[in-house]
C-alpha positions in Angstrom: 48.0 100.9 93.7 51.7 102.6 93.9 52.6 106.1 93.5 55.7 107.8 92.9 58.0 108.7 95.4 56.5 112.5 95.7 52.7 111.3 94.9 52.7 112.8 91.3 52.3 110.0 89.1 50.6 106.8 89.5 53.1 104.0 88.3 50.3 100.9 88.7 47.0 100.2 89.6 45.6 96.6 89.7 42.7 94.5 91.1 43.3 91.8 92.9 40.0 89.3 93.8 37.4 87.3 92.8 33.5 87.1 92.7 33.6 87.7 96.6 34.8 90.4 98.9 38.5 90.9 99.4 40.2 92.8 101.9 43.8 93.9 102.3 44.9 94.1 106.1 49.0 94.6 105.8 51.2 95.6 103.2 54.8 95.7 103.0 57.7 96.0 100.5 60.4 93.9 100.1 64.3 95.0 99.2 63.6 94.3 95.5 60.3 96.6 95.4 58.0 93.6 95.9 54.8 93.9 97.3 53.7 91.4 100.0 49.9 91.5 101.0 48.0 90.0 103.9 44.4 90.3 104.1 41.0 87.8 103.7 38.8 86.8 100.8 35.7 84.6 101.0 35.6 84.3 97.2 35.3 80.9 95.6 38.0 78.6 95.6 40.2 77.3 92.6 38.3 75.6 90.0 34.9 77.4 90.6 33.6 80.3 88.7 34.8 84.0 90.4 37.7 81.8 92.1 40.0 84.0 93.9 43.7 84.1 91.8 46.1 82.2 93.1 49.7 81.7 91.0 49.4 77.8 91.6 45.6 77.6 91.7 44.5 74.8 94.1 48.2 73.8 95.1 48.4 77.3 97.0 45.4 76.2 99.2 46.3 75.3 102.7 43.8 74.0 104.5 40.1 73.1 103.8 39.1 76.9 103.2 35.8 78.4 102.0 34.4 80.6 103.8 36.4 83.8 105.1 40.1 82.6 104.4 43.5 84.5 104.9 45.4 85.2 101.9 48.9 86.3 101.6 49.9 87.2 98.3 53.8 88.4 96.7 53.1 90.8 93.6 56.3 92.1 91.5 57.9 95.4 91.6 55.9 96.4 88.4 52.2 95.3 89.7 52.2 92.6 86.4 52.6 89.4 88.0 52.2 87.5 90.9 55.1 86.2 92.4 53.5 83.9 95.2 50.5 83.4 96.8 48.3 81.2 99.5 45.1 81.0 101.0 45.0 79.7 104.4 42.2 78.9 106.2 39.7 76.2 107.9 36.0 75.5 107.4 34.9 79.0 109.4 35.8 82.5 109.4 39.7 83.2 109.4 41.2 86.8 109.3 38.1 88.1 110.6 38.1 89.4 114.6 35.3 88.5 116.6 32.2 90.4 116.4 29.7 89.5 119.0 28.4 91.5 121.6 30.1 95.2 121.2 29.1 96.8 124.2 29.5 93.9 126.3 33.1 91.9 127.6 33.2 88.6 124.7 33.8 91.2 121.6 37.9 92.1 120.8 36.1 94.7 118.4 36.3 97.9 120.0 37.0 100.1 117.5 34.9 100.4 113.6 37.1 98.5 111.5 38.8 96.2 114.2 37.3 92.8 112.4 40.3 93.4 109.4 43.7 93.9 111.9 46.4 92.1 111.0 50.4 92.2 110.2 52.5 91.4 107.9 56.4 91.8 108.3 59.3 90.4 106.8 62.9 89.4 108.2 66.5 90.0 106.4 66.2 86.8 104.5 62.8 87.7 103.2 60.8 85.5 105.5 56.8 86.6 105.9 55.1 86.6 109.2 51.7 86.9 109.5 49.9 87.5 113.0 46.0 87.1 112.3 42.6 84.9 113.6 40.7 82.3 113.2 37.2 81.0 114.4 37.9 77.4 112.5 39.1 74.2 114.9 40.7 73.1 111.8 43.1 75.6 110.7 46.0 74.1 109.4 48.8 73.7 111.8 52.0 73.5 109.9 55.8 72.6 111.3 56.2 71.9 114.8 53.5 74.2 116.1 53.7 75.3 119.8 50.0 75.3 120.0 48.4 72.5 117.6 44.8 72.9 118.5 42.0 75.8 118.8 41.4 76.7 122.3 38.3 78.4 122.3 35.8 80.0 119.9 38.5 82.5 118.4 42.2 81.8 118.3 45.2 84.1 117.3 47.2 82.7 114.6 50.9 82.9 113.7 52.3 81.9 110.3 55.7 82.2 108.8 56.2 81.4 104.9 59.3 81.3 102.6 60.4 84.7 101.0 58.3 82.8 97.5 55.1 82.4 99.4 55.5 79.0 98.1 56.0 77.0 101.5 53.8 77.5 104.9 56.8 77.0 107.2 54.8 76.8 110.2 51.7 78.1 111.5 49.9 77.9 114.9 46.8 78.5 116.8 47.7 81.2 119.6 44.5 81.4 122.3 43.2 80.0 125.4 39.6 79.1 126.2 38.1 82.5 125.4 38.2 84.8 122.4 41.6 85.8 121.1 42.9 87.8 118.4 47.1 88.2 117.3 47.1 91.8 115.7 50.7 92.8 115.3 54.6 91.3 115.5 58.0 92.3 115.6 61.2 90.3 115.1 63.5 90.5 118.5 67.3 91.0 118.1 67.6 87.3 118.8 65.1 86.4 116.1 62.4 85.5 118.2 58.6 86.5 117.2 57.2 88.9 119.6 53.5 88.5 118.8 50.4 91.1 120.7 46.7 91.7 120.6 43.8 91.1 122.9 42.6 88.5 124.9 39.6 87.6 127.5 40.9 84.2 128.0 42.8 83.3 131.7 44.4 80.5 129.9 46.2 81.5 126.9 49.8 82.4 127.9 52.2 80.2 129.2 55.8 81.1 130.6 54.8 83.9 132.5 56.4 83.4 135.7 58.3 86.7 136.3 56.6 88.9 133.9 54.8 92.0 134.3 51.2 90.2 134.0 51.4 86.7 135.4 47.8 86.3 135.1 44.7 88.1 132.9 43.9 91.3 134.9 40.2 92.0 133.6 37.7 91.9 131.0 40.1 91.5 127.8 43.3 92.2 128.4 46.7 93.1 126.2 49.1 90.5 125.5 52.8 89.9 124.5 53.9 86.1 123.4 58.1 85.7 122.4 58.0 83.0 120.3 61.1 80.8 119.0 61.8 81.7 115.4 60.9 78.0 113.9 57.1 78.5 115.7 57.8 75.4 118.0 57.8 77.0 121.5 56.4 79.9 123.6 59.4 81.0 125.1 57.8 83.4 127.6 54.9 85.7 127.6 52.5 88.3 129.8 49.4 89.8 129.8 49.0 93.5 130.1 46.2 95.3 131.1 43.7 96.5 133.9 40.4 95.5 135.2 38.8 97.2 132.2 39.1 96.6 128.5 43.0 96.8 127.5 44.3 95.6 124.1 47.5 96.4 122.0 48.0 97.6 118.5 51.4 98.2 117.9 55.1 96.5 118.9 58.1 97.3 118.1 61.9 97.4 119.1 64.7 99.9 119.3 68.2 99.4 118.1 69.0 98.2 121.5 66.4 95.1 121.7 63.5 96.9 124.0 60.0 96.2 123.1 57.4 99.1 123.2 53.8 98.7 122.7 51.0 100.9 122.3 47.4 100.4 122.6 44.0 101.5 124.3 42.6 101.1 127.1 39.0 101.6 129.4 41.1 101.8 133.0 43.4 103.7 135.1 46.4 102.7 133.0 49.8 102.2 135.2 52.2 105.0 134.7 55.4 105.0 135.8 56.6 107.4 138.9 58.0 110.5 137.7 57.0 109.7 133.7 54.7 112.7 132.1 51.3 112.2 131.0 50.4 113.7 127.8 47.0 115.5 127.6 44.9 114.0 130.8 46.5 111.6 133.3 43.4 109.4 132.5 44.2 109.5 128.7 43.1 105.7 127.0 46.1 105.5 124.7 49.1 104.1 126.2 52.4 103.4 125.5 55.0 101.7 127.2 58.7 100.4 126.8 59.6 97.4 128.2 62.8 95.3 129.4 63.5 92.4 126.9 62.6 89.5 129.2 59.0 91.5 129.5 59.3 91.7 133.8 58.9 95.1 134.0 58.3 98.5 132.5 61.4 101.2 131.6 58.4 103.3 131.1 54.6 103.3 130.8 52.6 106.8 130.4 49.0 107.7 128.6 47.8 110.5 126.1 44.3 111.6 125.4 41.5 113.7 127.1 39.4 112.7 130.4 37.3 110.6 128.8 35.9 107.6 129.4 36.4 105.9 125.9 39.3 105.9 123.7 40.2 108.9 121.4 41.5 107.2 118.6 42.0 103.6 117.0 45.6 103.1 116.3 46.8 102.2 113.0 50.5 103.0 112.8 53.8 102.7 115.1 57.0 103.2 115.1 60.1 103.7 117.6 62.9 105.4 115.3 66.9 105.3 115.8 66.3 108.0 118.2 64.0 106.2 120.0 61.5 108.3 119.5 57.6 106.8 119.3 55.2 107.1 116.6 51.5 106.7 116.7 49.1 107.3 113.7 45.1 106.7 114.7 42.2 108.2 113.7 38.9 109.2 116.0 35.2 110.4 115.7 32.1 110.7 117.8 29.9 110.5 114.7 26.9 108.0 114.9 28.6 105.1 113.0 31.6 105.3 115.0 30.0 105.8 118.5 28.7 102.4 118.4 32.3 101.5 119.3 32.6 103.8 122.0 34.9 106.7 120.9 35.2 110.1 122.0 36.7 111.6 118.9 40.1 114.0 118.4 38.6 116.8 120.1 40.8 118.2 123.0 43.6 115.9 121.8 47.6 117.5 122.7 49.3 119.5 119.9 52.3 120.9 119.8 53.2 124.5 117.7 54.1 123.2 114.5 51.0 121.1 114.2 50.1 121.3 110.1 46.3 121.6 111.6 46.1 122.6 115.0 42.0 122.2 115.3 39.4 119.2 114.5 35.9 118.8 114.4 36.3 115.7 116.1 36.7 113.1 113.3 39.8 113.8 112.2 43.2 111.5 112.3 45.9 112.7 114.8 49.5 112.1 115.1 51.6 111.9 117.8 55.2 111.5 118.7 56.8 110.6 121.6 60.4 112.0 122.5 62.8 109.5 124.1 62.3 108.1 127.6 58.5 109.8 127.4 60.2 113.2 128.2 57.9 115.2 126.3 56.0 115.4 123.2 57.6 116.3 120.3 54.9 116.3 117.9 50.8 116.4 117.8 48.9 117.4 115.1 45.2 116.8 113.6 44.8 115.8 109.6 41.6 116.0 107.6 39.0 117.7 106.6 36.7 120.0 108.6 33.2 118.9 108.1 30.2 121.2 109.5 27.3 119.2 111.4 25.1 119.1 108.3 27.5 117.6 106.1 28.5 114.8 108.8 31.8 112.8 107.6 34.5 111.5 109.0 38.3 110.3 108.0 38.6 106.9 108.6 39.9 103.4 108.3 37.9 100.5 107.6 40.3 98.1 108.9 44.1 97.1 108.5 47.2 98.9 109.4 49.7 101.5 107.8 53.1 102.1 108.5 55.8 104.5 109.4 59.5 103.8 107.7 62.6 104.2 109.8 63.1 107.7 109.3 59.6 108.7 110.7 57.7 109.0 107.3 53.7 108.4 107.8 52.7 106.2 105.1 48.5 106.4 105.3 45.9 105.2 103.5 42.3 106.9 104.5 38.7 106.5 103.9 38.0 110.4 103.7 36.0 113.1 102.1 33.3 111.5 103.2 29.3 112.7 103.9 26.7 111.2 105.9 24.0 113.8 104.6 23.8 113.0 101.3 22.2 116.1 100.2 24.8 118.3 101.6 28.2 119.1 99.5 31.4 117.4 99.9 33.9 119.4 102.4 37.2 120.0 100.7 39.7 117.7 101.4 43.7 118.7 101.9 45.4 117.5 98.9 48.7 119.0 98.1 49.1 120.6 94.5 50.7 118.0 91.7 49.5 114.9 93.1 48.2 112.6 91.1 44.6 113.3 92.2 43.6 116.3 93.7 39.9 115.7 93.5 37.0 113.4 94.7 35.1 111.8 91.8 32.5 110.0 93.7 29.5 111.4 95.5 31.1 109.7 98.7 34.4 108.5 100.5 37.6 108.1 98.1 40.7 106.3 98.9 43.0 109.2 100.4 46.9 108.7 100.5 49.2 110.6 102.8 52.7 110.8 103.2 54.3 113.1 105.8 57.8 113.2 106.7 58.3 114.3 110.7 61.9 114.7 110.2 63.0 113.8 114.1 64.4 110.7 113.7 67.9 111.9 113.7 70.1 111.7 110.3 70.5 108.8 108.1 72.2 108.0 104.9 71.4 105.5 102.1 73.9 105.5 99.2 72.7 105.0 95.6 75.4 104.6 92.6 74.5 104.7 89.1 76.3 104.1 85.9 75.5 105.8 82.6 72.2 107.2 84.0 71.2 103.3 85.2 70.1 104.1 89.0 71.5 101.2 91.4 74.1 99.9 88.7 77.3 98.8 90.8 79.5 97.2 87.7 81.1 98.4 84.9 84.2 98.7 82.8 87.6 100.4 83.6 87.7 103.6 83.4 84.6 103.7 85.1 82.5 106.9 85.7 80.2 106.5 88.8 77.3 109.3 90.2 76.7 108.6 93.7 73.9 109.9 95.6 72.3 110.0 99.1 68.6 109.2 98.4 67.8 110.5 102.0 69.5 113.7 101.7 68.7 114.9 105.2 71.8 115.8 106.3 74.0 118.9 106.8 77.2 117.3 104.9 78.5 114.7 103.4 81.8 112.7 103.4 82.6 110.3 100.4 85.3 107.2 100.6 85.7 105.6 97.4 87.8 102.9 98.4 90.3 103.1 96.1 93.1 105.3 97.8 92.1 108.8 96.7 90.9 111.5 99.0 87.7 111.6 101.0 85.5 113.8 99.5 83.6 116.1 101.4 80.6 118.0 100.3 77.0 120.2 101.5 75.3 118.4 98.7 73.9 114.8 98.7 75.9 113.6 95.4 78.9 113.3 93.8 81.0 111.6 91.0 84.2 109.3 91.0 86.2 107.8 88.0 87.4 104.6 88.8 91.1 104.3 87.1 92.1 100.7 88.0 90.4 97.2 88.0 88.9 95.6 91.4 86.2 96.2 93.7 85.8 99.1 95.6 83.6 99.5 99.0 82.5 103.5 98.7 81.5 105.0 102.1 79.0 107.6 102.5 78.9 109.5 106.5 75.8 111.6 106.5 76.3 114.4 108.7 74.4 116.5 111.1 75.3 117.6 114.4 71.9 119.3 115.2 70.5 115.5 115.6 70.0 112.5 118.0 72.6 110.4 116.3 74.6 113.0 114.8 75.8 110.8 112.0 75.0 107.8 109.9 76.9 105.6 107.7 76.3 103.4 104.3 78.1 101.7 102.0 78.0 100.2 98.2 80.7 97.9 96.5 81.5 98.7 93.0 82.9 96.4 90.6 85.5 97.4 88.3 86.7 95.0 85.4 88.4 95.0 81.8 86.5 92.2 80.3 84.3 93.8 77.9 82.2 92.0 75.4 80.9 93.9 72.2 77.4 92.9 71.5 76.1 92.7 67.9 73.6 90.1 65.8 72.2 90.0 62.6 68.6 88.8 61.5 68.4 86.3 58.7 65.2 85.4 57.1 65.2 81.6 56.1 62.9 80.5 53.2 60.4 80.5 51.9 60.1 84.1 51.6 56.2 84.2 53.1 57.2 82.2 56.2 58.1 84.1 59.1 61.0 82.4 60.4 64.6 83.7 61.4 67.9 83.0 62.0 69.6 85.3 64.5 73.7 85.1 63.9 75.4 86.5 67.3 78.4 88.7 66.3 79.3 89.7 69.5 83.0 89.8 70.0 84.2 88.2 73.0 87.4 88.7 74.8 90.1 86.4 74.5 90.6 84.9 78.2 86.9 84.2 78.5 84.8 82.4 75.6 80.8 82.9 75.8 79.1 80.0 77.6 75.6 78.5 77.3 74.2 81.2 79.9 76.2 84.1 78.5 73.5 85.5 76.6 69.3 86.2 77.0 67.6 86.7 73.4 64.2 88.4 73.7 62.2 88.0 70.4 59.9 90.8 71.1 56.9 89.1 70.6 55.9 88.0 74.4 57.6 84.5 73.8 59.7 83.0 76.1 63.2 84.4 76.5 66.2 82.2 75.2 69.6 81.6 76.9 72.6 81.2 74.5 76.5 81.4 73.8 77.7 82.9 71.1 75.8 80.5 68.3 72.8 81.3 66.1 69.3 81.0 67.3 66.1 80.2 65.3 62.8 81.9 66.2 59.8 81.8 64.5 57.1 84.6 64.2 53.4 84.2 64.3 52.7 87.2 62.1 53.7 90.2 60.9 54.8 93.3 62.9 57.6 95.2 64.2 59.2 93.6 67.1 61.9 94.9 69.0 64.8 92.1 69.4 67.1 92.3 72.1 69.9 90.5 72.8 70.8 90.7 76.5 74.2 90.1 78.1 73.9 88.7 81.4 77.3 86.7 82.5 78.5 88.7 85.0 82.1 87.9 84.3 82.0 90.3 81.6 82.2 94.0 83.1 79.5 95.6 81.0 76.9 93.1 81.8 74.1 93.9 82.0 73.9 95.2 78.3 71.4 95.3 75.8 71.7 95.6 72.0 67.9 96.3 70.8 67.2 96.3 67.2 63.7 96.9 65.5 62.7 93.8 63.2 60.0 94.5 60.5 58.5 91.3 60.0 56.1 91.0 56.8 55.6 89.0 53.5 56.1 91.7 51.1 57.4 95.7 51.7 55.3 98.3 51.2 56.6 102.0 50.3 54.4 105.0 51.1 55.3 108.8 52.6 53.3 111.8 53.1 54.0 115.3 52.8 52.7 118.4 51.9 51.8 119.4 48.2 53.1 122.7 48.1 55.0 125.7 49.7 56.5 128.6 49.1 60.4 129.4 48.3 62.9 128.6 50.5 60.8 125.5 51.3 61.7 123.1 53.4 59.5 119.7 52.9 59.4 117.5 55.8 58.3 113.8 54.8 56.8 111.5 57.0 57.8 107.8 56.1 54.7 105.3 56.4 56.1 102.6 54.7 55.4 98.8 56.0 58.0 96.6 56.7 60.8 98.8 55.0 64.6 98.5 56.2 66.6 100.5 54.2 65.4 103.3 51.6 66.3 105.8 48.8 64.4 109.5 48.5 64.3 110.8 45.5 63.4 114.6 45.6 62.9 115.0 42.1 65.6 117.9 41.7 68.6 115.5 41.4 69.0 114.8 45.3 68.5 111.6 47.2 68.8 110.7 50.9 68.9 107.6 52.6 67.5 109.0 55.7 64.1 107.3 57.5 62.1 110.4 57.3 64.2 113.5 55.7 63.8 117.1 55.2 64.8 118.7 52.2 65.0 122.2 50.8 64.0 123.5 47.9 65.4 126.8 46.4 63.9 127.1 43.1 60.4 127.4 42.0 59.0 124.5 40.0 57.3 121.0 40.1 59.2 118.1 41.5 58.0 114.6 41.2 59.1 112.6 44.6 60.0 109.0 44.8 60.7 106.6 47.4 61.7 103.4 47.0 62.0 101.0 50.2 64.1 97.7 50.5 63.7 94.6 52.7 65.8 91.6 51.8 63.6 89.3 54.3 60.4 90.0 52.1 59.2 88.2 48.9 59.4 91.6 47.0 62.7 92.8 48.1 61.7 96.3 47.5 59.0 98.9 46.6 58.7 101.7 44.8 56.1 104.7 45.2 54.2 106.3 42.7 55.7 110.1 41.8 54.4 113.0 44.0 54.5 115.9 42.8 55.5 118.8 45.0 54.6 122.4 43.6 57.1 125.2 45.0 56.3 128.9 44.3 
């Protein structure tokens, strides 16, 4: 489901799945607004009833598959079609974190929902990277993998796919003789892939010499593995942990290339000397900044209460441009969660600006750590307040959510739950104007949360608009362009249009400019806020101004016989002399769902399957013309015969303004006779009668593309008193 930026409207919602069980684990959106989904399915394979939908059917199946398998999908920006898809797996469970004896040492599923932990990210070129796990010895290895065979019962896996999801560029095991899982990953400034998660193996990692943890420290350790971008080499790796149970659930980089991690521990986590802790010094959630070669900590600290088990299950992690660190997680001490040894959210540290400073112990918790771990910038709970009789908890059933680089959290929550079904649902915190503010079920609902922490410094993002079209960057001279800073969190703005005109300074995040000469101009926006860590931020957009303008025009001509629906479309567009139309200058859309047709200025033919009104579009797509993209849209009535008709009130009092509603089928032009000597050619006219009397109104509808050419209604009498 996609909502508008302010959460007031649902943009689209769609099902994706087969007859089995599907679960999305991680989502990310590319620069074109396409949605990439990583998750799992156990629906039948292509060719079987209830199969999981894949763009290319069996061609998108990688490996033997058939049990739970990893799926990677790319959905277009409107949610209407798959751009690409892959189902990747062996003959056992893939994308399912091991679930054995949770109270012992041989289970990596430490929190409710941990069986669904994995992450998908993108690089600047749009390539897709996935961290997950497999229990299949025959998991498909592709490319020159750094580990080509399974190490133990469960291994982590790392996968890289092309931007269209058409090709698995590489896939590799990541594991030793015990159980291992890759939960998260990030790209370093050198392009290498840093993967993190949990391991009980002592032989999982290679090239650990000189790192923080050369060997496994205890029962379950966190790990970091640096892998070459082509997947061929594990460059270096390290164990991270105590003699107890430790796992890493987040890895991020700052702008200087330093890696940060966060996760859980049941031991006494190492805190760097002089670094404060938050809550209790024995807190069971850790945050650490490492040097890039993984040889040491820059700092390491903990937050939480003085408990034996973690307070929250972390689900989102960020390091912003100011090097502040953000964590989102949920905790619960209720019966279903206590099997996972959770201490709940009671007692976690909050700040004075918290939007919820009290908790029932079963809430979400947001924590922001200041640069260099010097202080807590923010701490707050979020969720409903349940009475003991109601039970219920705000939680997630697996997967990860995200902060963006501006410190805005996008959190999916399984909320408004109750365990005791004969008790009323508690009140869930929704905002006025949100798309849905009520729970129409008898138990949990999906709830969606977006909160701007406003701690990430100032940012700018310049966007142009031409003739009301957002993100349009080209037009014809003279060209009027509107500019806006879509972030709009600065105190002042400086706009340089790149054409030699003076820089414009504003205190509002928008301005306009007219370009009077042909050329390509680099427009610069500097957003300034002296109270932030970075003080200012700069963004750019290129504006292309040209003088080769094509004027669009076309004429539809119906071809014989008259009862057929075959049309010729004559392209009457005007071409500037220096640049004649080429074979791909235009795109024809005939409005009936048929494939579009590329063409030059020559006529094109199209046969409609049946009668109807079709919006025919002639689209200019040749970027040599300054008004590209431009579209001329004309409604075309296709029918065997034209049938005239209208409705209006039969009487009225002086002075009477009669309005006529046109109900004609397949009309193109019209002639109205109002019965008082006046006529009109409007589609739906209004006529004023100023003298009392009875008037006979007649409509003649014309369409030269029909067999009967025209049709006339019977006279309709209007009595005016």
